[in-house]
BADOLO-872895 format. One record per atom (N, C-alpha, C): residue number from 1; atom name; y negated, x, z negated; chain. Coordinates in nm, 4 decimals, padded with zeros to 6 digits. Atoms other than C-alpha are relative to their C-alpha. Last residue first. Example, Ala and Ser with C-alpha at 12.3 -4.5 7.8 and 13.67 -1.06 7.14 Angstrom:
BEGIN
NODE drenlum fimar       c2       c1       c3 kedo
NODE       2     N  00.1190 -00.0820  00.0060    A
NODE       2    CA  00.1060  01.3670 -00.7140    A
NODE       2     C -00.1090 -00.0770 -00.0730    A
NODE       1     N  00.1190  00.0890  00.0000    A
NODE       1    CA  00.4500  01.2300 -00.7800    A
NODE       1     C -00.1200  00.0900  00.0000    A
***
This chain:
BEGIN
NODE drenlum fimar       c2       c1       c3 kedo
NODE      82     N  00.1532  00.0950  00.0792    A
NODE      82    CA  00.4429 -02.3330 -00.6860    A
NODE      82     C  00.0485 -00.1531 -00.0435    A
NODE      81     N  00.0968 -00.1102  00.0674    A
NODE      81    CA  00.7037 -02.0093 -00.6459    A
NODE      81     C -00.1684 -00.1770 -00.0468    A
NODE      80     N -00.0325 -00.0617  00.0892    A
NODE      80    CA  00.9529 -02.2206 -00.5175    A
NODE      80     C -00.0752  00.0193 -00.1000    A
NODE      79     N  00.0654  00.1290  00.0581    A
NODE      79    CA  00.7416 -02.4214 -00.2673    A
NODE      79     C  00.0568  00.0631 -00.1586    A
NODE      78     N  00.1308  00.0437  00.0539    A
NODE      78    CA  00.6162 -02.1223 -00.1207    A
NODE      78     C  00.0141 -00.1496 -00.0864    A
NODE      77     N  00.1090 -00.0664  00.0789    A
NODE      77    CA  00.8941 -01.9494 -00.0786    A
NODE      77     C -00.0784 -00.0832 -00.1035    A
NODE      76     N -00.0968  00.0437  00.0743    A
NODE      76    CA  01.1288 -02.2511  00.1160    A
NODE      76     C -00.0450  00.1288 -00.1693    A
NODE      75     N -00.0010  00.1370  00.0353    A
NODE      75    CA  00.7952 -02.3163  00.2952    A
NODE      75     C  00.1038  00.0821 -00.1543    A
NODE      74     N  00.1265  00.0646  00.0778    A
NODE      74    CA  00.7761 -01.9751  00.4032    A
NODE      74     C  00.0098 -00.0630 -00.1342    A
NODE      73     N -00.0213 -00.1064  00.1651    A
NODE      73    CA  01.1745 -01.9015  00.4348    A
NODE      73     C -00.1743 -00.0381 -00.0321    A
NODE      72     N -00.0917  00.1232  00.1108    A
NODE      72    CA  01.0749 -02.2322  00.7033    A
NODE      72     C -00.0060  00.1231 -00.1702    A
NODE      71     N  00.0606  00.0999  00.0203    A
NODE      71    CA  00.8014 -02.0737  00.8960    A
NODE      71     C  00.0451 -00.0593 -00.1746    A
NODE      70     N  00.0514 -00.0874  00.0751    A
NODE      70    CA  01.0267 -01.7133  00.9572    A
NODE      70     C -00.0462 -00.1417 -00.0930    A
NODE      69     N -00.0082 -00.0802  00.1050    A
NODE      69    CA  01.2524 -01.8740  01.0681    A
NODE      69     C -00.1136  00.0146 -00.0598    A
NODE      68     N -00.0517  00.1136  00.0829    A
NODE      68    CA  01.0524 -02.1269  01.2934    A
NODE      68     C  00.0766  00.0344 -00.1259    A
NODE      67     N  00.1025  00.0761  00.0755    A
NODE      67    CA  00.8756 -01.8173  01.3991    A
NODE      67     C  00.0176 -00.0885 -00.0373    A
NODE      66     N  00.0500 -00.0574  00.1407    A
NODE      66    CA  01.2345 -01.6438  01.4530    A
NODE      66     C -00.1604  00.0125 -00.0614    A
NODE      65     N -00.1344  00.0746  00.1094    A
NODE      65    CA  01.3926 -01.9641  01.6666    A
NODE      65     C -00.1387  00.1222 -00.1478    A
NODE      64     N  00.0399  00.1943  00.0281    A
NODE      64    CA  01.0428 -01.9200  01.8932    A
NODE      64     C  00.0872  00.0342 -00.1695    A
NODE      63     N  00.1537  00.0659  00.0879    A
NODE      63    CA  01.0670 -01.4994  01.9558    A
NODE      63     C -00.0176 -00.1253 -00.0679    A
NODE      62     N -00.0237  00.1435  00.0953    A
NODE      62    CA  01.4077 -01.4620  02.0212    A
NODE      62     C -00.1810 -00.0582 -00.0903    A
NODE      61     N -00.0739  00.0874 -00.0702    A
NODE      61    CA  01.4781 -01.1886  02.2406    A
NODE      61     C -00.0065 -00.1341 -00.0253    A
NODE      60     N  00.0505 -00.0079 -00.0470    A
NODE      60    CA  01.1785 -00.9845  02.0579    A
NODE      60     C  00.0737 -00.0646  00.1156    A
NODE      59     N  00.2115  00.0827  00.0275    A
NODE      59    CA  01.2322 -01.1365  01.6958    A
NODE      59     C -00.0544  00.0455  00.2328    A
NODE      58     N -00.0432  00.0907  00.0277    A
NODE      58    CA  01.6511 -00.9764  01.7751    A
NODE      58     C -00.1356 -00.1139  00.0245    A
NODE      57     N -00.0475  00.0058 -00.1397    A
NODE      57    CA  01.5540 -00.6539  01.8637    A
NODE      57     C  00.0006 -00.1515  00.0232    A
NODE      56     N  00.1482 -00.0455 -00.1548    A
NODE      56    CA  01.3019 -00.6021  01.5878    A
NODE      56     C  00.0390 -00.0615  00.1472    A
NODE      55     N  00.1335  00.0693 -00.0465    A
NODE      55    CA  01.5372 -00.7669  01.3610    A
NODE      55     C -00.1010 -00.0476  00.0934    A
NODE      54     N -00.1120  00.1366 -00.0827    A
NODE      54    CA  01.8622 -00.5399  01.4836    A
NODE      54     C -00.0839 -00.1491 -00.0402    A
NODE      53     N  00.0539  00.0389 -00.2213    A
NODE      53    CA  01.5600 -00.2828  01.4645    A
NODE      53     C  00.1132 -00.1086  00.0192    A
NODE      52     N  00.1608 -00.0208 -00.0254    A
NODE      52    CA  01.4659 -00.3397  01.0264    A
NODE      52     C  00.0285  00.0272  00.1847    A
NODE      51     N  00.0249  00.1539  00.0262    A
NODE      51    CA  01.9045 -00.4009  00.9684    A
NODE      51     C -00.1608 -00.0241  00.0386    A
NODE      50     N  00.0611 -00.0234  00.1065    A
NODE      50    CA  01.9384 -00.0443  01.1066    A
NODE      50     C  00.0138 -00.1521 -00.0316    A
NODE      49     N -00.1657  00.0162  00.1234    A
NODE      49    CA  02.1794  00.0252  01.4064    A
NODE      49     C -00.0829 -00.0312 -00.1512    A
NODE      48     N -00.1399  00.0751 -00.0513    A
NODE      48    CA  01.9379  00.2375  01.6139    A
NODE      48     C  00.1256 -00.0702 -00.0636    A
NODE      47     N -00.0594 -00.0124 -00.1351    A
NODE      47    CA  01.6337  00.3754  01.3914    A
NODE      47     C  00.1113 -00.1128 -00.0118    A
NODE      46     N -00.0525  00.0044 -00.0991    A
NODE      46    CA  01.3942  00.1486  01.2274    A
NODE      46     C  00.0988  00.1360  00.1083    A
NODE      45     N -00.0015  00.1894 -00.0023    A
NODE      45    CA  01.4614  00.1366  00.8966    A
NODE      45     C  00.0040 -00.0464  00.1473    A
NODE      44     N -00.1191  00.0143 -00.0468    A
NODE      44    CA  01.4047  00.5407  00.9057    A
NODE      44     C  00.0690 -00.1343  00.0342    A
NODE      43     N -00.0762 -00.0641 -00.0871    A
NODE      43    CA  01.1011  00.5452  01.0228    A
NODE      43     C  00.1445 -00.0145 -00.0146    A
NODE      42     N  00.0556  00.1058 -00.1623    A
NODE      42    CA  00.9693  00.2483  00.8068    A
NODE      42     C  00.0830  00.0807  00.1334    A
NODE      41     N -00.0792  00.1442 -00.0123    A
NODE      41    CA  01.1088  00.4226  00.4881    A
NODE      41     C  00.0263 -00.0068  00.1288    A
NODE      40     N -00.1324  00.0086 -00.0691    A
NODE      40    CA  00.9719  00.7351  00.6262    A
NODE      40     C  00.0368 -00.0758 -00.0346    A
NODE      39     N -00.0481 -00.0610 -00.0956    A
NODE      39    CA  00.5838  00.6007  00.6145    A
NODE      39     C  00.1811  00.0813  00.1690    A
NODE      38     N -00.0104  00.0949 -00.0536    A
NODE      38    CA  00.5972  00.4303  00.2676    A
NODE      38     C  00.0453 -00.0067  00.1940    A
NODE      37     N -00.1538  00.0213 -00.0490    A
NODE      37    CA  00.7331  00.7753  00.2079    A
NODE      37     C  00.0114 -00.0955 -00.0432    A
NODE      36     N -00.1357 -00.0652 -00.1006    A
NODE      36    CA  00.4398  00.9398  00.3472    A
NODE      36     C  00.0986 -00.1008  00.0223    A
NODE      35     N  00.0483  00.0838 -00.1497    A
NODE      35    CA  00.1618  00.6400  00.2586    A
NODE      35     C  00.1400  00.0702  00.0721    A
NODE      34     N -00.0482  00.1760 -00.0773    A
NODE      34    CA  00.3179  00.6596 -00.1206    A
NODE      34     C -00.0414  00.0024  00.1561    A
NODE      33     N -00.1085  00.0493  00.0172    A
NODE      33    CA  00.2135  01.0672 -00.0670    A
NODE      33     C  00.0780 -00.1235 -00.0636    A
NODE      32     N -00.0826 -00.0660 -00.1426    A
NODE      32    CA -00.1021  01.0277  00.0377    A
NODE      32     C  00.1432  00.0025 -00.0463    A
NODE      31     N  00.0041  00.1667 -00.0914    A
NODE      31    CA -00.2363  00.7798 -00.1938    A
NODE      31     C  00.1168  00.0205  00.0978    A
NODE      30     N -00.0491  00.0422  00.1039    A
NODE      30    CA -00.0940  01.0518 -00.5790    A
NODE      30     C  00.0099 -00.1544  00.1659    A
NODE      29     N -00.1548 -00.0728 -00.0228    A
NODE      29    CA -00.2409  01.3174 -00.3790    A
NODE      29     C  00.1354 -00.1271 -00.0032    A
NODE      28     N  00.0070 -00.0754 -00.1896    A
NODE      28    CA -00.6150  01.1584 -00.3390    A
NODE      28     C  00.1465  00.0217  00.0623    A
NODE      27     N  00.0051  00.1448 -00.1118    A
NODE      27    CA -00.5561  00.9755 -00.6254    A
NODE      27     C -00.0157  00.0460  00.0642    A
NODE      26     N -00.0794  00.0200  00.0296    A
NODE      26    CA -00.5331  01.3394 -00.7950    A
NODE      26     C  00.0957 -00.1175  00.0814    A
NODE      25     N -00.0525 -00.1317 -00.0882    A
NODE      25    CA -00.8292  01.5407 -00.6195    A
NODE      25     C  00.1656 -00.1134  00.0290    A
NODE      24     N -00.0913  00.0397 -00.1276    A
NODE      24    CA -00.9600  01.1854 -00.7424    A
NODE      24     C  00.0596  00.0489  00.1073    A
NODE      23     N -00.1005  00.1004 -00.0055    A
NODE      23    CA -00.8783  01.2555 -01.1108    A
NODE      23     C -00.0168 -00.0687  00.1185    A
NODE      22     N -00.1308 -00.0410 -00.0496    A
NODE      22    CA -01.0147  01.6192 -01.0231    A
NODE      22     C  00.1249 -00.1100 -00.0293    A
NODE      21     N -00.0706 -00.1066 -00.1741    A
NODE      21    CA -01.3141  01.5741 -00.8981    A
NODE      21     C  00.1507  00.0380 -00.0588    A
NODE      20     N -00.0792  00.0297 -00.1065    A
NODE      20    CA -01.3483  01.3370 -01.1960    A
NODE      20     C  00.0039  00.0522  00.1559    A
NODE      19     N -00.1118  00.1339 -00.0138    A
NODE      19    CA -01.2863  01.5455 -01.4458    A
NODE      19     C -00.0510 -00.0602  00.0864    A
NODE      18     N -00.0997 -00.1017 -00.0161    A
NODE      18    CA -01.5376  01.8761 -01.3068    A
NODE      18     C  00.1171 -00.1936 -00.0037    A
NODE      17     N -00.0261  00.0481 -00.1613    A
NODE      17    CA -01.8208  01.6160 -01.3135    A
NODE      17     C  00.1290  00.0807  00.0340    A
NODE      16     N -00.0046  00.1703 -00.0180    A
NODE      16    CA -01.7667  01.5196 -01.6747    A
NODE      16     C  00.0138 -00.0255  00.1404    A
NODE      15     N -00.0869  00.0354  00.0809    A
NODE      15    CA -01.7724  01.9025 -01.7454    A
NODE      15     C  00.0858 -00.1456  00.0846    A
NODE      14     N -00.0425 -00.1160 -00.0002    A
NODE      14    CA -02.0989  01.9804 -01.6207    A
NODE      14     C  00.1883 -00.0339  00.0034    A
NODE      13     N -00.0235  00.0775 -00.1320    A
NODE      13    CA -02.2421  01.7119 -01.6809    A
NODE      13     C  00.0825  00.0590  00.0601    A
NODE      12     N -00.1555  00.0234 -00.0709    A
NODE      12    CA -02.1418  01.7969 -02.0638    A
NODE      12     C -00.0099 -00.0532  00.0992    A
NODE      11     N -00.1350 -00.1125  00.0310    A
NODE      11    CA -02.3984  02.1349 -02.0907    A
NODE      11     C  00.0947 -00.1578  00.0145    A
NODE      10     N -00.0557 -00.0971 -00.0924    A
NODE      10    CA -02.7006  01.8651 -01.9495    A
NODE      10     C  00.0953  00.1271 -00.0148    A
NODE       9     N -00.0128 -00.1836  00.0261    A
NODE       9    CA -02.6880  01.6437 -02.2363    A
NODE       9     C  00.0433  00.1000  00.1574    A
NODE       8     N -00.1013 -00.0072 -00.0811    A
NODE       8    CA -02.8660  01.3043 -02.0978    A
NODE       8     C  00.0146  00.1274 -00.0500    A
NODE       7     N  00.0327 -00.0743 -00.1192    A
NODE       7    CA -03.0141  01.1321 -02.3314    A
NODE       7     C  00.0786  00.0505  00.0526    A
NODE       6     N  00.0206 -00.0924  00.0370    A
NODE       6    CA -02.8408  00.7911 -02.4920    A
NODE       6     C -00.0802  00.1634  00.0697    A
NODE       5     N -00.1618 -00.0604  00.0525    A
NODE       5    CA -02.8744  00.4669 -02.4394    A
NODE       5     C -00.0647  00.1681  00.0213    A
NODE       4     N -00.0812  00.1821  00.0994    A
NODE       4    CA -03.2349  00.3237 -02.2820    A
NODE       4     C  00.1349  00.1154 -00.0254    A
NODE       3     N  00.0266 -00.0193  00.0985    A
NODE       3    CA -03.5413  00.6268 -02.1049    A
NODE       3     C  00.1016 -00.1384 -00.0833    A
NODE       2     N  00.1105 -00.1261 -00.0198    A
NODE       2    CA -03.4896  00.5557 -01.7352    A
NODE       2     C -00.0216 -00.1039 -00.1605    A
NODE       1     N  00.2056 -00.0468 -00.0203    A
NODE       1    CA -03.2908  00.2599 -01.6907    A
NODE       1     C  00.0025  00.0978 -00.0553    A
***
């Protein structure tokens, strides 16, 4: 609240603002690079003949067995963690 804590030092505000800007810019760069890396990995995995492409084709051809398999894998993983 106003009047509590340390008094506002105007000369220090500019430095803190610059530090905050730099931190936000660094975080933004990191998020952008990570997003691009994930997008590149997904794109590489979708090329014809790759495992992700084969799983996608199999899922389109047999949606019910794929759903059953995913359900069973989920049960197995949940029981191991629980």
